[in-house]
C-alpha positions as CSV (number, residue, x, y, z in Angstrom):
1,M,165.2,142.7,151.6
2,Y,164.8,139.8,154.0
3,K,163.7,137.5,151.1
4,R,166.7,138.5,149.0
5,L,168.9,137.9,152.0
6,M,167.5,134.4,152.5
7,I,168.0,133.6,148.8
8,F,171.6,134.8,149.0
9,T,172.1,132.7,152.1
10,V,170.7,129.6,150.4
11,F,173.1,130.3,147.4
12,I,176.1,130.5,149.8
13,G,175.0,127.2,151.4
14,V,174.8,125.4,148.0
15,L,178.1,126.9,147.0
16,A,179.6,125.6,150.3
17,V,178.4,122.1,149.7
18,F,179.8,122.1,146.1
19,V,183.2,123.4,147.3
20,I,183.3,120.7,150.0
21,F,182.3,117.9,147.6
22,V,184.8,118.9,144.8
23,G,187.6,119.7,147.2
24,T,187.4,116.6,149.3
25,T,187.0,114.4,146.2
26,Y,190.3,115.7,144.8
27,I,192.2,115.7,148.1
28,N,190.9,112.2,149.1
29,N,192.0,110.7,145.8
30,S,195.5,112.3,146.2
31,S,195.7,111.0,149.8
32,W,194.7,107.4,148.8
33,E,197.3,107.4,146.0
34,K,200.0,108.5,148.5
35,M,198.9,105.9,151.0
36,K,199.0,103.1,148.4
37,T,202.5,104.3,147.3
38,D,203.8,104.4,150.8
39,F,202.4,100.9,151.6
40,Y,203.9,99.4,148.4
41,D,207.3,101.0,148.9
42,S,207.5,99.8,152.5
43,K,206.5,96.2,151.6
44,I,208.9,96.1,148.6
45,S,211.8,97.2,150.7
46,Q,211.1,94.5,153.2
47,V,210.8,91.8,150.5
48,D,214.1,92.9,148.9
49,Y,215.9,92.9,152.2
50,F,214.6,89.4,153.1
51,F,215.8,87.8,149.8
52,E,219.1,89.7,150.0
53,K,219.6,88.2,153.5
54,M,218.6,84.7,152.4
55,E,221.1,84.9,149.5
56,E,223.8,86.1,151.9
57,D,222.9,83.3,154.3
58,V,223.5,80.6,151.7
59,E,226.5,82.4,150.3
60,S,228.1,82.5,153.8
61,L,227.8,78.7,154.1
62,V,229.4,78.4,150.6
63,D,232.2,80.9,151.6
64,A,232.8,78.9,154.8
65,N,233.5,75.7,152.8
66,A,234.6,76.4,149.2
67,P,237.9,78.2,149.8
68,W,239.6,75.3,151.5
69,T,242.8,73.5,150.6
70,D,241.8,70.4,152.6
71,L,238.6,70.2,150.5
72,Q,240.6,70.1,147.3
73,Q,242.9,67.4,148.6
74,K,240.0,65.2,149.9
75,I,238.2,65.5,146.6
76,E,241.3,64.4,144.8
77,E,241.6,61.5,147.2
78,Q,237.9,60.8,146.8
79,N,237.6,60.6,150.6
80,V,233.8,60.3,150.8
81,E,233.6,60.0,154.6
82,W,235.7,63.1,155.3
83,L,233.6,65.1,152.8
84,R,230.4,64.0,154.4
85,V,231.4,65.0,157.9
86,N,233.3,68.2,157.1
87,A,231.9,69.7,153.8
88,T,228.8,68.2,152.4
89,G,226.5,65.7,154.2
90,Y,226.4,67.5,157.5
91,L,224.8,70.6,156.0
92,V,221.8,68.6,154.7
93,N,221.6,66.5,157.9
94,T,221.6,69.6,160.2
95,S,218.1,71.2,160.0
96,S,219.2,74.6,161.3
97,F,221.2,75.2,158.1
98,K,218.1,74.8,156.0
99,I,220.1,73.3,153.1
100,D,218.3,70.8,150.8
101,Y,221.1,70.0,148.4
102,V,225.0,70.0,148.5
103,M,227.5,68.9,146.0
104,A,231.3,69.0,145.7
105,A,233.0,67.8,142.5
106,N,236.4,67.8,140.8
107,E,237.2,69.8,137.7
108,E,236.5,67.0,135.3
109,L,233.3,65.9,137.1
110,T,234.6,62.4,137.3
111,F,234.0,62.5,141.0
112,I,230.9,64.0,142.5
113,N,230.0,63.9,146.2
114,Q,226.3,65.0,146.7
115,Y,223.6,64.8,149.4
116,G,220.0,65.8,149.6
117,D,217.3,66.0,146.9
118,P,218.1,64.6,143.4
119,F,219.0,68.0,141.9
120,L,222.2,67.1,140.0
121,D,221.0,67.1,136.4
122,P,219.1,70.4,136.4
123,I,221.8,72.1,138.5
124,M,224.5,71.2,136.0
125,K,222.6,73.0,133.3
126,T,222.4,76.3,135.2
127,N,224.5,79.4,134.3
128,S,225.7,79.5,138.0
129,F,227.1,76.0,137.8
130,K,228.9,76.8,134.5
131,H,230.3,80.1,135.7
132,A,231.7,78.4,138.9
133,L,233.2,75.5,137.0
134,K,234.5,77.1,133.8
135,D,234.8,80.8,134.6
136,D,235.9,80.4,138.2
137,Y,233.6,82.9,140.0
138,K,230.7,82.5,142.4
139,S,227.1,83.0,141.2
140,S,223.5,82.4,142.3
141,E,220.1,82.0,140.8
142,I,216.6,80.6,141.4
143,L,216.1,77.2,139.7
144,W,212.7,75.7,139.2
145,I,212.7,71.9,139.8
146,E,209.3,70.1,139.4
147,G,207.5,73.3,140.2
148,I,209.5,74.2,143.3
149,P,211.8,77.2,143.3
150,V,215.3,76.4,144.6
151,L,217.9,79.0,145.5
152,I,221.3,77.8,144.1
153,V,224.7,79.2,145.0
154,A,227.7,77.8,143.1
155,S,231.4,78.5,143.7
156,P,234.7,77.3,142.4
157,I,236.7,75.3,145.0
158,L,239.8,77.3,145.9
159,N,242.8,76.9,148.2
160,N,243.2,78.8,151.5
161,D,244.7,81.7,149.6
162,F,241.6,81.9,147.4
163,E,243.6,80.7,144.4
164,N,244.1,77.6,142.2
165,P,240.4,76.7,141.4
166,M,239.9,73.0,141.3
167,G,236.3,71.8,140.9
168,V,232.9,73.2,142.0
169,Y,230.9,73.5,145.2
170,V,227.1,74.0,145.2
171,L,224.4,74.6,147.8
172,G,220.7,74.6,147.3
173,R,217.8,75.8,149.5
174,K,214.1,75.2,148.5
175,L,211.9,78.2,148.8
176,T,209.1,76.4,150.5
177,D,206.4,77.9,152.7
178,E,208.5,77.0,155.8
179,N,211.5,78.9,154.5
180,L,209.3,81.9,153.7
181,N,207.7,82.1,157.1
182,D,210.1,84.8,158.3
183,L,209.0,87.0,155.4
184,R,205.4,86.4,156.4
185,F,206.2,87.6,160.0
186,I,208.0,90.7,158.6
187,L,205.1,91.6,156.2
188,G,202.5,91.1,159.0
189,K,201.3,87.6,159.8
190,D,197.8,88.7,160.7
191,I,197.0,90.5,157.5
192,I,198.7,88.5,154.7
193,S,196.3,86.2,152.8
194,N,198.5,84.5,150.3
195,M,202.1,84.5,149.1
196,T,203.4,82.5,146.1
197,F,206.6,82.3,144.0
198,S,206.5,82.0,140.2
199,K,208.5,82.6,137.0
200,E,205.9,85.1,135.8
201,A,204.1,87.9,137.6
202,S,200.6,87.0,138.8
203,F,199.5,90.6,139.2
204,D,199.9,93.6,136.9
205,G,201.2,96.3,139.2
206,L,199.6,97.3,142.5
207,M,195.9,96.6,142.8
208,V,193.6,97.7,145.7
209,K,189.9,96.7,146.0
210,D,187.5,98.1,148.6
211,Y,190.5,99.5,150.5
212,T,191.0,96.1,152.2
213,Y,192.2,93.7,149.5
214,I,195.7,94.6,148.2
215,N,197.9,92.6,145.8
216,F,201.1,93.0,143.8
217,S,203.9,91.0,142.2
218,H,207.5,91.9,142.8
219,E,210.6,90.9,140.8
220,V,213.2,88.9,142.8
221,I,216.6,89.3,141.1
222,M,219.5,87.0,141.6
223,K,222.8,87.1,139.8
224,E,221.6,84.7,137.1
225,S,217.8,84.7,137.4
226,R,214.7,86.8,137.6
227,D,211.5,85.5,139.3
228,F,208.4,86.9,141.0
229,I,206.9,86.8,144.4
230,N,203.1,87.4,144.4
231,I,201.6,88.8,147.6
232,E,197.9,89.3,148.6
233,F,196.8,91.2,151.7
234,C,193.4,91.4,153.2
235,T,193.2,93.8,156.1
236,P,190.8,96.5,157.4
237,L,193.8,98.5,158.7
238,Y,194.4,100.7,155.6
239,K,190.6,101.2,155.1
240,N,190.5,102.6,158.6
241,L,193.5,104.8,158.0
242,F,192.1,106.1,154.8
243,Y,188.7,106.7,156.5
244,Y,190.5,108.7,159.1
245,Q,192.3,110.7,156.4
246,K,189.0,111.4,154.6
247,I,187.6,112.8,157.9
248,K,190.6,115.0,158.2
249,N,190.3,116.3,154.6
250,V,186.6,116.9,155.0
251,L,187.3,118.6,158.3
252,V,189.9,121.0,156.8
253,I,187.8,122.0,153.9
254,G,184.5,122.0,155.8
255,L,186.0,124.2,158.6
256,T,187.1,126.7,156.0
257,V,183.7,126.9,154.5
258,L,182.0,126.8,157.9
259,F,184.2,129.7,159.0
260,F,183.1,131.7,156.0
261,F,179.5,130.8,156.6
262,A,179.7,131.8,160.2
263,T,181.4,135.1,159.3
264,W,178.5,135.8,157.0
265,F,176.0,135.4,159.8
266,L,178.2,137.6,162.0
267,F,178.1,140.2,159.2
268,I,174.4,140.3,159.0
269,G,174.2,140.6,162.7
270,K,172.3,137.4,163.6
271,V,173.3,135.2,166.5
272,S,176.7,136.8,166.6
273,K,177.7,135.8,170.1
274,G,176.8,132.1,169.6
275,V,178.5,131.9,166.2
276,V,181.7,133.4,167.7
277,E,181.7,130.6,170.3
278,V,181.1,128.0,167.5
279,I,184.0,129.4,165.4
280,D,186.3,129.3,168.5
281,V,185.4,125.7,169.1
282,V,185.9,124.8,165.4
283,K,189.3,126.4,165.5
284,K,190.2,124.3,168.5
285,I,189.0,121.1,166.8
286,S,191.1,122.0,163.7
287,L,194.1,122.2,166.0
288,G,193.5,118.7,167.4
289,D,191.4,119.4,170.6
290,Y,188.6,117.0,169.8
291,D,187.2,117.0,173.4
292,V,186.1,120.6,173.3
293,R,182.3,121.2,173.0
294,V,180.0,124.2,172.3
295,N,177.8,125.4,175.2
296,A,174.1,125.3,174.8
297,S,172.4,128.4,173.4
298,N,168.8,129.8,173.7
299,I,168.9,130.7,170.0
300,E,167.5,127.9,167.9
301,E,169.9,128.4,165.0
302,V,172.9,128.5,167.2
303,K,171.6,125.5,169.1
304,Q,171.4,123.4,165.9
305,L,174.8,124.6,164.7
306,A,176.3,123.8,168.1
307,F,174.8,120.3,168.0
308,A,176.2,119.7,164.5
309,V,179.7,120.8,165.6
310,N,179.6,118.7,168.8
311,K,178.5,115.7,166.8
312,M,181.3,116.2,164.4
313,A,183.8,116.4,167.2
314,T,182.3,113.2,168.8
315,D,182.5,111.3,165.5
316,I,186.1,112.4,165.0
317,T,187.0,111.2,168.5
318,S,185.4,107.9,167.8
319,Q,187.3,107.4,164.5
320,I,190.6,108.4,166.2
321,N,190.0,105.8,168.9
322,E,189.4,103.2,166.2
323,I,192.6,104.1,164.4
324,D,194.5,104.0,167.7
325,S,193.1,100.5,168.3
326,S,194.3,99.4,164.8
327,Y,197.6,100.9,165.5
328,L,198.0,99.0,168.8
329,S,197.0,95.8,167.0
330,M,199.8,96.5,164.5
331,I,202.3,96.9,167.4
332,E,201.1,93.6,168.8
333,V,201.8,91.9,165.5
334,L,205.3,93.2,165.4
335,A,206.0,92.4,169.0
336,N,204.7,88.8,168.5
337,S,206.9,88.4,165.5
338,V,210.0,89.2,167.7
339,E,208.8,87.1,170.6
340,I,207.8,84.0,168.7
341,N,211.3,82.5,168.4
342,N,211.9,81.6,172.0
343,E,210.7,82.2,175.6
344,Y,213.8,84.2,176.5
345,T,213.2,86.9,173.9
346,S,209.6,87.5,175.1
347,H,210.5,88.0,178.7
348,H,213.6,90.0,177.8
349,N,211.7,92.5,175.7
350,M,209.1,93.0,178.4
351,R,211.7,93.4,181.1
352,V,213.7,95.9,179.1
353,A,210.4,97.9,178.5
354,N,209.7,98.0,182.2
355,F,213.3,99.1,183.1
356,A,213.1,101.7,180.3
357,R,209.8,103.0,181.7
358,V,211.4,103.4,185.2
359,I,214.2,105.4,183.7
360,G,212.0,107.5,181.4
361,E,209.6,108.5,184.3
362,A,212.6,109.5,186.4
363,L,214.0,111.7,183.6
364,S,210.5,113.1,182.7
365,F,211.0,111.6,179.2
366,K,208.5,113.5,177.0
367,D,206.9,110.5,175.1
368,M,206.6,107.4,177.3
369,D,204.5,105.5,174.7
370,T,207.2,105.9,172.1
371,L,209.8,104.7,174.6
372,N,207.7,101.7,175.7
373,I,207.2,100.5,172.1
374,A,210.8,101.1,171.1
375,A,212.0,99.1,174.1
376,R,209.7,96.2,173.3
377,L,210.8,96.1,169.7
378,H,214.5,97.0,170.1
379,D,215.5,93.5,168.9
380,I,213.0,93.2,166.0
381,G,216.0,93.3,163.5
382,K,216.9,89.8,164.7
383,L,214.1,88.6,162.5
384,A,216.5,89.1,159.6
385,I,219.4,87.3,161.3
386,P,219.7,83.5,160.7
387,Q,218.1,81.9,163.7
388,E,220.9,79.4,164.2
389,I,223.1,82.4,165.1
390,V,220.4,84.2,167.2
391,N,219.7,81.0,169.3
392,K,223.3,79.6,169.3
393,P,223.8,78.0,172.8
394,G,227.6,78.8,172.9
395,K,229.8,81.8,172.3
396,L,229.5,83.4,168.9
397,T,232.5,83.3,166.5
398,P,233.9,86.6,165.2
399,E,232.0,86.1,161.9
400,E,228.8,85.3,163.7
401,Y,229.2,88.3,165.9
402,Q,229.6,90.6,162.8
403,I,226.3,89.1,161.5
404,I,224.4,89.6,164.8
405,K,225.7,93.2,164.8
406,E,223.5,93.9,161.8
407,H,220.3,93.5,163.7
408,P,219.9,97.2,164.7
409,T,220.2,98.3,161.1
410,A,217.9,95.5,160.0
411,G,215.3,96.7,162.6
412,F,215.7,100.3,161.4
413,Q,215.0,99.1,157.8
414,I,212.0,97.1,158.8
415,M,210.4,100.0,160.6
416,G,211.8,102.9,158.5
417,N,209.0,103.2,156.0
418,I,206.2,103.2,158.5
419,D,205.1,106.7,159.6
420,F,203.8,105.5,163.0
421,F,207.4,104.5,163.9
422,K,209.3,107.6,162.8
423,D,210.7,108.3,166.4
424,I,210.7,104.7,167.6
425,K,213.1,103.6,164.9
426,W,216.0,105.7,166.3
427,G,215.8,103.8,169.6
428,I,216.0,100.5,167.6
429,L,218.9,101.7,165.4
430,Y,221.2,103.1,168.1
431,H,220.5,101.0,171.2
432,H,224.0,99.3,170.8
433,E,225.9,102.6,170.5
434,R,228.3,103.4,173.4
435,Y,228.8,106.7,175.2
436,D,232.5,106.6,174.4
437,G,231.9,106.2,170.7
438,L,233.0,102.5,170.5
439,G,229.5,101.0,169.8
440,Y,227.7,100.2,166.6
441,P,226.4,100.6,163.9
442,E,227.6,104.2,163.4
443,G,230.0,104.7,166.4
444,L,228.0,107.7,167.7
445,K,229.4,109.4,170.9
446,G,227.9,111.1,173.9
447,D,224.8,113.2,173.2
448,E,225.1,112.4,169.5
449,I,223.2,109.2,170.6
450,P,219.4,109.9,170.8
451,L,218.2,109.9,174.5
452,I,215.6,107.1,173.7
453,A,218.5,104.8,172.6
454,Q,220.6,105.7,175.6
455,I,217.8,104.7,178.0
456,I,217.1,101.4,176.1
457,S,220.9,100.6,176.2
458,V,221.0,100.8,180.0
459,A,217.8,98.8,180.4
460,D,218.9,96.2,177.8
461,V,222.4,95.6,179.3
462,F,221.1,95.4,182.9
463,D,218.6,92.8,182.0
464,A,221.2,90.8,180.1
465,L,223.5,90.9,183.1
466,A,220.8,89.8,185.5
467,S,219.6,87.0,183.3
468,D,220.9,83.5,182.6
469,R,222.5,82.9,179.3
470,P,223.3,79.5,177.7
471,Y,227.0,80.2,178.2
472,R,226.9,81.7,181.7
473,K,224.8,82.1,184.9
474,A,223.2,85.5,185.7
475,F,225.0,88.0,187.9
476,N,223.1,88.8,191.1
477,F,221.2,92.0,191.5
478,L,224.0,94.1,193.2
479,E,226.7,92.7,190.9
480,S,224.7,93.8,187.9
481,L,224.3,97.3,189.3
482,E,228.0,97.4,190.0
483,L,228.9,96.5,186.4
484,L,226.6,99.3,185.2
485,K,228.5,101.8,187.4
486,E,231.9,100.5,186.2
487,N,230.8,101.2,182.6
488,S,229.3,104.6,183.4
489,G,230.9,107.1,181.0
490,K,232.2,104.3,178.8
491,M,229.2,102.4,177.6
492,F,226.5,104.5,179.2
493,N,225.5,108.1,179.9
494,P,226.6,108.7,183.6
495,A,223.4,110.6,184.3
496,I,221.2,107.8,183.2
497,V,223.2,105.2,185.2
498,D,223.1,107.3,188.3
499,V,219.3,107.7,188.1
500,F,218.7,104.0,187.4
501,V,221.1,102.7,190.0
502,A,219.6,105.0,192.7
503,I,216.1,103.8,191.9
504,M,217.1,100.1,191.9
505,E,219.1,100.4,195.1
506,D,216.1,102.0,196.9
507,L,213.9,99.2,195.7
508,Y,216.5,96.7,196.9
509,D,216.7,98.3,200.4
510,L,212.9,98.4,200.6
511,S,212.8,94.7,199.8
512,L,215.3,93.9,202.5
513,S,213.4,96.0,205.1
514,K,210.2,94.2,204.3
515,R,211.9,90.8,204.8
516,E,213.2,91.9,208.2
């Protein structure tokens, strides 16, 4: 009887190993395919958004100059100096515009005023140029000149009423490594290996090797052209994530089999008390309590089983710590990509995070790590805004203000496809909403605005008031608090303002008493 029982036990063990192997192989393959798809979709959406914004950036400069009655008159007069100062030459000579070629010509092409690289002949052969000159509508495409891709936007020259087309206006921007640097930051500057632009795809679909080398080609579509950007990544991050996922899959299936195995030992009456304790610990581990351990036992079989379960829990904890480390590294990459533009941005983001922490602790906010990261990255969408607008020393024009208002949505899109940031992105998207419903981007009102965004809003505005700006000096400490109180119930949640002001006034009084 005992011999048959041992044979049956061995059979159950072999069956358990087989089930674990087959089950984890299938689930791991499915998990990796989903991880690849999520990675690819997130990167593609970021690439598409970047090129859409670049095209819009050049088009906005065209729209600012092409519909202009004065431009039509000066071309007819062939006033070269006026054209250079007001419509053509200044765009090439001002580095912040990132324009490499500009041309304004009359309808007959008997007068052409151009500056920048010698692109005239190839541009005149493009569909965009022909549509602007002959068909009287604006168009864009990527033109290859001596192996360099150039974004071309061509438009008919109209009067102030957007009528009476007379001639053509063209802007060109070379897609050099320098102009693609913002895309490198968005995609992750520490993990991207190579990025090239070509007329044909360099890679056939998404390819992954050893879980660390990833490459793909993606079609970049303009109105009159189709080209490809080819991207290669080399990063251990996704290998670590997949390894963590494999552990979870093995754990789920292994725990199921282990539970059955343990139940079998209970059934045959051996080491019942110790096995019950092991099963209880395994259940807790499966629920995420990786710090729990099995107590030592005098029974050798239970002792070995307890050792195996404790080692499994220790290994899982170690892997989770490694994933957390990779996660924090990713956060630092994103934070650095926001802070790299100027010193003010870096200090501003850190101060906003500190003020948000003060408010969050006072309100017993449930997830302080999420609040801290969202506050640090609240302006990450400014990566997608032309830097000449973000860093403009003077007051923004109405058109520039509309563009800068796009940064919460841009930040949401940058973070939207990354699972780590599923709660953080709401703080980024809504930190410019107002309590009275007059904010942006969606005009949410009152408690429709997520609490994380309401906290960041108060912290962001207070730091802005108390900081020097290019166009004004900072308000002093008490003036800044007073302005917050004046806007309580309008811009901000009154409860948050009351808590924050009370804390800051206490700190101010404490500071005065120490001086005395």
